[in-house]
C-alpha positions as CSV (number, residue, x, y, z in Angstrom):
1,M,-14.4,-4.4,-28.0
2,I,-13.1,-1.6,-26.2
3,K,-10.6,-3.0,-23.3
4,A,-8.5,-1.4,-19.9
5,V,-5.9,0.7,-21.1
6,R,-2.5,-0.7,-21.2
7,G,-1.1,-0.6,-18.1
8,T,-4.3,-0.7,-15.7
9,R,-6.6,-3.6,-15.1
10,D,-9.7,-4.5,-13.5
11,L,-9.8,-6.1,-10.2
12,L,-12.6,-9.1,-10.1
13,P,-14.1,-11.2,-7.6
14,P,-12.8,-13.5,-5.9
15,D,-9.4,-11.4,-5.9
16,T,-10.9,-8.5,-4.5
17,A,-11.4,-10.6,-1.2
18,L,-7.7,-10.5,-0.7
19,W,-7.5,-7.0,-1.5
20,N,-10.3,-6.4,1.1
21,F,-8.8,-8.7,3.4
22,V,-5.2,-6.6,3.1
23,E,-6.6,-3.3,4.0
24,R,-8.9,-4.1,6.6
25,K,-5.6,-5.4,8.4
26,V,-4.0,-2.3,7.3
27,R,-6.9,-0.9,9.6
28,E,-6.7,-2.5,12.3
29,V,-2.8,-2.9,13.0
30,F,-2.2,1.0,12.0
31,A,-5.3,2.2,14.5
32,R,-3.3,0.0,17.3
33,Y,-0.4,2.5,16.7
34,N,-2.9,5.5,16.7
35,Y,-2.6,6.2,13.4
36,Q,-5.6,7.9,11.3
37,E,-6.6,8.3,7.8
38,I,-5.9,10.9,5.5
39,R,-7.2,11.1,1.8
40,T,-5.9,13.8,-0.4
41,P,-6.7,14.6,-4.1
42,V,-5.6,12.2,-6.7
43,F,-3.9,14.8,-9.1
44,E,-1.7,18.1,-7.3
45,S,-0.1,21.0,-9.0
46,T,2.9,20.0,-10.9
47,E,5.3,21.9,-8.9
48,L,4.9,20.3,-6.0
49,F,6.5,16.6,-7.3
50,S,9.1,18.7,-9.4
51,R,9.8,20.3,-6.0
52,G,9.3,18.0,-3.6
53,V,10.2,14.8,-5.5
54,G,12.9,16.0,-7.5
55,E,13.6,17.3,-11.4
56,E,16.2,14.8,-12.0
57,T,14.5,11.5,-10.2
58,D,13.0,9.0,-12.9
59,I,9.5,9.7,-11.4
60,V,9.4,13.4,-12.2
61,S,11.7,13.1,-15.3
62,K,9.9,10.4,-16.8
63,E,6.8,8.8,-15.8
64,M,4.6,11.7,-14.7
65,F,1.1,11.9,-16.3
66,T,0.8,15.7,-16.7
67,W,-1.2,18.0,-18.6
68,E,-2.0,21.7,-18.8
69,D,-5.4,22.5,-17.4
70,K,-6.8,25.7,-19.4
71,A,-7.8,29.0,-17.8
72,R,-11.7,28.9,-18.0
73,A,-11.3,33.0,-17.7
74,A,-9.3,35.8,-18.4
75,S,-8.3,36.5,-14.9
76,E,-7.3,32.8,-14.4
77,K,-3.9,31.1,-15.4
78,T,-3.1,28.3,-17.2
79,Q,-1.7,25.6,-14.3
80,S,0.1,22.2,-14.8
81,L,-1.5,19.3,-13.3
82,T,-0.4,16.0,-12.6
83,L,-1.8,12.6,-11.3
84,R,-0.1,11.9,-8.3
85,P,2.8,9.6,-8.5
86,E,3.5,9.1,-4.9
87,N,1.7,10.6,-1.8
88,T,4.3,11.6,0.2
89,A,4.4,15.4,-1.1
90,G,0.4,15.5,-1.0
91,V,0.1,14.2,2.5
92,V,2.9,16.9,3.5
93,R,1.2,19.9,1.3
94,A,-2.0,18.8,3.2
95,Y,-0.1,19.2,6.4
96,I,1.2,22.7,5.6
97,E,-2.2,23.6,3.9
98,H,-4.4,22.8,6.8
99,E,-1.3,24.4,9.6
100,L,-1.8,20.6,11.4
101,G,1.6,21.3,13.4
102,R,-0.5,23.9,15.4
103,S,-1.3,21.4,17.9
104,G,1.9,20.5,18.8
105,L,1.4,17.1,18.5
106,L,2.9,14.3,16.1
107,Q,0.5,13.8,13.0
108,K,0.4,9.9,12.5
109,L,-1.7,9.8,9.1
110,Y,-1.8,6.8,6.3
111,Y,-3.8,6.9,3.2
112,I,-5.0,3.8,0.7
113,G,-5.6,4.5,-3.3
114,P,-4.2,4.9,-6.7
115,Q,-1.0,6.2,-7.7
116,F,-0.1,7.0,-11.5
117,R,3.1,6.3,-13.2
118,R,3.7,6.6,-17.2
119,E,6.1,3.5,-17.0
120,R,6.4,0.0,-19.2
121,P,3.9,-2.6,-17.6
122,Q,5.2,-5.5,-15.9
123,K,4.8,-8.1,-13.2
124,G,3.7,-6.3,-9.9
125,R,4.2,-3.0,-11.9
126,Y,0.9,-0.7,-13.1
127,R,0.5,2.7,-14.9
128,Q,-2.3,2.8,-12.3
129,F,-1.2,1.1,-9.0
130,F,-2.0,1.1,-5.5
131,Q,-0.2,2.1,-2.2
132,I,-0.7,2.0,1.2
133,G,1.3,4.4,3.0
134,A,1.8,6.4,6.2
135,E,3.6,9.1,7.3
136,V,4.5,10.8,10.8
137,I,4.8,14.2,10.7
138,G,5.2,17.1,13.2
139,P,7.3,19.7,15.0
140,Q,10.2,18.9,16.3
141,T,9.3,19.3,20.0
142,A,6.7,16.7,19.1
143,G,10.0,14.5,18.8
144,S,9.0,14.0,15.1
145,E,13.4,13.7,14.7
146,L,13.7,10.8,17.0
147,P,15.3,7.4,15.9
148,M,12.4,5.8,17.7
149,R,10.0,7.3,15.1
150,D,12.0,5.6,12.5
151,A,12.1,2.0,14.8
152,E,8.3,2.2,15.5
153,A,7.2,2.6,11.7
154,L,9.4,0.0,10.9
155,D,7.9,-2.4,13.8
156,M,4.3,-1.6,12.9
157,L,5.4,-2.6,9.2
158,T,6.5,-6.0,10.6
159,S,3.4,-6.3,12.7
160,L,1.4,-6.0,9.3
161,M,3.5,-8.5,7.5
162,D,2.4,-11.0,10.5
163,A,-1.3,-10.0,10.7
164,V,-1.5,-10.6,6.9
165,G,0.3,-13.8,6.8
166,L,3.0,-13.0,4.8
167,K,6.1,-15.1,5.2
168,G,9.8,-14.7,3.6
169,W,10.2,-11.2,3.5
170,T,13.5,-9.1,3.9
171,L,14.0,-5.8,5.5
172,Y,16.9,-4.1,4.3
173,L,17.9,-0.4,6.4
174,N,20.7,2.6,5.3
175,S,21.2,5.6,6.2
176,V,21.7,8.5,3.4
177,G,22.6,11.1,5.6
178,C,21.7,14.8,5.7
179,Q,22.0,18.1,3.9
180,E,25.0,18.6,6.3
181,C,27.3,15.4,5.3
182,R,25.6,14.2,1.7
183,P,27.3,17.2,-0.2
184,R,30.8,15.5,0.7
185,Y,29.6,12.2,-0.3
186,N,28.3,13.4,-3.8
187,Q,31.5,15.2,-4.7
188,A,33.1,12.0,-3.8
189,L,30.6,9.9,-6.2
190,R,31.2,12.7,-9.0
191,E,34.9,12.1,-8.3
192,A,34.9,8.4,-8.7
193,L,32.3,8.7,-11.6
194,A,34.5,10.7,-13.7
195,G,36.5,7.5,-15.3
196,V,33.6,4.9,-15.1
197,K,30.5,6.9,-16.1
198,D,31.1,6.3,-19.8
199,K,30.5,2.3,-19.4
200,L,27.4,3.1,-17.6
201,C,23.7,3.2,-19.3
202,S,22.7,6.6,-20.8
203,D,20.4,7.1,-17.4
204,C,23.5,7.1,-15.4
205,Q,25.6,9.2,-17.4
206,R,22.9,11.7,-17.2
207,R,22.9,11.4,-13.5
208,A,26.2,11.0,-12.9
209,E,26.4,14.8,-13.8
210,T,22.9,16.1,-12.5
211,N,22.8,14.0,-9.6
212,P,25.2,11.1,-8.8
213,L,23.4,9.8,-5.7
214,R,20.7,8.8,-8.4
215,V,23.5,6.0,-9.9
216,L,23.1,4.3,-6.7
217,D,19.6,3.4,-7.6
218,C,20.4,2.0,-11.1
219,K,18.7,-1.2,-11.9
220,V,20.5,-2.0,-15.0
221,P,22.7,-5.4,-14.3
222,E,25.6,-4.5,-16.4
223,D,26.1,-1.6,-14.4
224,Q,26.0,-3.1,-10.9
225,D,29.8,-4.0,-10.5
226,I,30.7,-0.6,-11.3
227,I,28.2,0.6,-9.0
228,N,29.4,-1.6,-6.0
229,A,32.9,-0.3,-6.4
230,L,31.9,3.2,-5.7
231,P,32.7,4.9,-2.3
232,K,29.9,4.2,0.5
233,I,27.9,6.6,2.1
234,A,28.6,5.2,5.6
235,E,31.9,6.3,5.4
236,Y,31.2,9.9,5.0
237,L,28.3,10.1,7.4
238,D,28.6,12.7,9.9
239,E,28.2,12.3,13.7
240,G,24.5,13.2,13.8
241,C,23.7,10.5,11.1
242,R,25.7,7.8,12.4
243,T,24.2,8.1,15.6
244,H,21.2,8.4,14.8
245,F,21.1,5.6,12.3
246,A,23.0,3.5,15.3
247,E,20.0,4.1,17.7
248,V,17.4,3.3,15.0
249,C,19.3,-0.2,14.5
250,A,19.7,-0.9,18.7
251,I,16.0,-0.1,18.8
252,L,14.8,-2.6,16.1
253,D,17.6,-5.1,17.9
254,T,15.5,-4.8,21.0
255,L,12.4,-5.4,19.3
256,G,13.3,-7.9,18.0
257,V,13.1,-6.8,14.3
258,P,15.3,-8.6,11.8
259,Y,17.1,-6.6,9.4
260,Q,20.0,-6.3,7.0
261,V,22.4,-3.1,6.2
262,N,22.4,-2.2,2.7
263,P,25.0,0.6,1.9
264,R,23.7,0.9,-1.7
265,M,20.4,1.7,-0.9
266,V,19.2,5.3,-1.5
267,R,15.5,5.0,-2.5
268,G,14.2,6.8,-5.9
269,L,13.3,10.1,-4.3
270,D,15.1,13.2,-3.8
271,Y,13.6,14.2,-0.2
272,Y,15.3,11.0,1.8
273,T,17.7,11.9,4.3
274,R,18.9,9.8,7.0
275,T,17.0,6.5,7.3
276,T,15.7,4.9,4.1
277,F,14.4,1.1,4.0
278,E,12.9,-1.5,1.8
279,F,11.3,-4.8,1.9
280,T,11.6,-7.2,-0.3
281,H,10.1,-10.6,-1.1
282,G,11.4,-13.5,-3.4
283,E,8.0,-14.3,-4.8
284,L,8.6,-11.0,-6.6
285,G,11.2,-11.9,-9.1
286,A,13.2,-9.1,-10.4
287,Q,11.0,-6.3,-8.9
288,S,11.2,-7.9,-5.6
289,A,10.7,-4.3,-3.6
290,M,7.6,-4.8,-1.9
291,L,7.5,-1.4,0.2
292,G,10.0,1.6,1.2
293,G,10.2,4.5,2.8
294,G,12.4,6.7,4.8
295,R,12.9,9.9,6.8
296,Y,12.6,13.6,5.0
297,D,13.5,15.8,7.4
298,G,13.4,18.8,5.0
299,L,10.4,18.4,2.7
300,S,8.0,20.6,4.2
301,E,10.5,23.5,3.8
302,Q,11.4,22.5,0.2
303,I,7.9,23.1,-0.6
304,G,7.1,26.2,1.6
305,G,6.1,25.0,4.9
306,P,7.5,25.0,8.9
307,K,10.1,22.6,9.6
308,A,8.7,19.7,10.0
309,P,11.1,16.4,10.0
310,G,9.0,13.3,9.2
311,I,9.1,9.5,8.3
312,G,7.1,7.3,5.9
313,F,6.4,4.4,4.0
314,A,4.1,3.4,1.0
315,I,3.5,-0.3,0.5
316,G,2.9,-1.4,-3.4
317,E,-0.7,-2.8,-2.4
318,D,-0.7,-5.0,-6.0
319,R,2.8,-6.3,-4.6
320,L,1.9,-7.6,-1.3
321,V,-1.7,-9.3,-3.1
322,L,0.5,-11.0,-5.6
323,A,3.2,-12.0,-2.9
324,L,0.6,-13.5,-0.6
325,Q,-1.2,-15.0,-3.7
326,A,2.2,-16.8,-4.5
327,Q,2.0,-18.3,-1.1
328,Q,-1.6,-19.4,-1.5
329,T,-3.0,-16.7,0.8
330,E,-6.8,-17.0,0.8
331,A,-9.2,-14.5,2.3
332,A,-12.4,-15.0,0.6
333,E,-14.8,-16.3,3.5
334,P,-17.5,-18.8,2.6
335,L,-21.3,-17.7,2.5
336,P,-23.0,-18.8,5.2
337,A,-26.1,-19.4,4.0
338,F,-28.3,-19.7,0.0
339,V,-31.9,-19.4,0.5
340,M,-34.0,-21.5,-1.4
341,P,-37.5,-20.4,-2.5
342,L,-39.5,-23.7,-3.8
343,G,-42.9,-23.5,-5.1
344,K,-45.1,-20.8,-6.5
345,G,-45.6,-17.6,-4.2
346,T,-42.3,-18.4,-2.0
347,N,-40.5,-15.9,-3.1
348,R,-41.4,-13.0,-0.9
349,H,-41.1,-15.3,1.9
350,A,-37.8,-16.1,1.3
351,M,-36.9,-12.5,0.6
352,K,-38.0,-11.9,4.0
353,L,-36.4,-14.7,5.6
354,A,-33.0,-12.8,4.0
355,R,-33.7,-9.9,5.0
356,E,-34.1,-10.9,8.7
357,L,-31.0,-12.8,8.1
358,R,-28.9,-9.9,7.0
359,S,-29.9,-7.5,9.4
360,A,-28.5,-10.0,11.9
361,G,-25.0,-9.6,10.4
362,I,-25.4,-13.1,8.2
363,A,-24.4,-12.7,4.4
364,V,-26.8,-15.0,2.5
365,D,-27.9,-15.1,-1.3
366,V,-31.3,-16.0,-2.7
367,S,-32.6,-18.6,-5.6
368,D,-35.7,-17.8,-7.1
369,E,-38.8,-20.0,-6.9
370,S,-38.4,-21.0,-10.6
371,F,-35.4,-22.8,-9.8
372,R,-35.5,-27.0,-9.4
373,L,-34.3,-28.5,-6.4
374,K,-31.1,-29.9,-8.1
375,K,-30.5,-26.4,-9.6
376,S,-30.7,-24.7,-6.2
377,F,-28.4,-26.8,-4.6
378,E,-26.1,-26.5,-7.6
379,T,-26.0,-23.1,-7.1
380,A,-25.5,-23.0,-3.7
381,E,-22.3,-25.2,-3.7
382,K,-20.9,-22.9,-6.7
383,L,-21.1,-20.0,-4.7
384,G,-19.5,-22.0,-1.8
385,A,-22.6,-21.8,0.2
386,K,-21.9,-23.4,3.7
387,Y,-25.5,-24.1,4.2
388,A,-28.9,-24.2,2.3
389,V,-31.9,-23.0,3.6
390,I,-35.2,-24.2,2.1
391,V,-38.2,-21.7,2.2
392,G,-41.5,-23.7,1.0
393,E,-44.7,-23.8,1.6
394,N,-44.5,-26.5,4.8
395,E,-41.4,-24.2,5.8
396,V,-43.4,-20.8,5.9
397,A,-46.6,-22.4,7.6
398,A,-44.5,-23.9,10.3
399,D,-41.8,-21.4,10.7
400,A,-39.1,-23.4,10.8
401,F,-37.0,-24.0,8.1
402,N,-35.3,-27.3,6.8
403,V,-31.3,-26.3,6.5
404,K,-28.7,-28.7,4.9
405,D,-25.0,-28.6,5.9
406,L,-23.7,-28.6,1.9
407,K,-20.6,-30.1,3.0
408,S,-21.8,-33.0,5.5
409,G,-25.1,-33.3,3.9
410,E,-26.7,-33.5,7.4
411,Q,-30.2,-31.8,7.5
412,K,-31.7,-30.3,10.4
413,T,-35.1,-27.9,11.2
414,I,-34.3,-25.0,12.4
415,A,-37.2,-22.4,13.8
416,R,-36.9,-19.1,12.7
417,A,-36.1,-17.5,15.8
418,E,-33.0,-19.4,16.2
419,L,-31.9,-19.8,12.5
420,A,-29.6,-16.8,12.2
421,A,-27.7,-18.0,16.0
422,F,-27.6,-21.3,14.1
423,L,-25.8,-19.8,11.0
424,A,-23.7,-17.5,12.7
425,G,-22.1,-20.4,14.9
């Protein structure tokens, strides 16, 4: 028997009802903040991620699904392609390619879709996983650098948590500085790591030489005491970065958005500048981060575009659904009606009635005239139907139908013209 590849899975009913509920709430909440949907390809040029995400990140160095797309003609070059491991770089690439900045307006974009990383599968972490993300990007004249943009994105996320009904989340916040002040911090890290790097994991020993900031992103428990003793980036921020972060915090305080400053949080991507953040949830265990993001003011220039400051985030939809399932959130709505044809020749009448109800916006399912009455009721209950609508010869002749409330057992005869309104109520 052929099975799904390790690290992938099938999403099946009734679980998909919760996924659809989350995505419906995302679209509703994001629309209130004037975000519009963007859809980018699931694979891109490998160069986009190596230049944008960073060669020394775990994503690029270890986790990407990459292959050589062979040339089909002598005039074509072989191209390295990669299944997208994240989507910010792709959205910024689309912003540049389609010259979205020419309008002079902020581009407030969101996406929902699969991402791919070659990593060890575990709870809430898959090789094909799903992200809900949003990006705010545009020219400086549109206010894309302002702290209020950071705060608005975080406010939108807390509104989304309320909309889906998730409790018990924690927002962690930090600033990782900018290209002006971060080199001083990197140098301080190199000096501090020089005497202790041999005690760290092999990945951190490599990072200490190539990209010391990535050491702070280490999740190895044995390394944490050493990492916690390293210099804090807040001590090296320049005046602009300190002021920017203070204003973000001040706006969140005004909005009543709860947060905790975490001076060790740097996130796992090199393009972040200034504000970075994570939402965590206790039901997710060791991998507690449910979503994260930050500001990326230099990413557009890194991949060959104009200056276009931005901020964005990605929600691990798999993890958000897990957290909702842990608190027993149910999104499946009961089936309003199960139409039950009874007697030879009633299938067509049942189908006609079902079509009328569906056209009126009522979800129904239909059994078969070969079903015995007992079997039809058993099927209706298994489907979770609220009402059973009986279509027999007498009902067809009278153009009125016997409707049974499957919870209370109460039965009524409802005229065809009134049936849709009754079921909808």
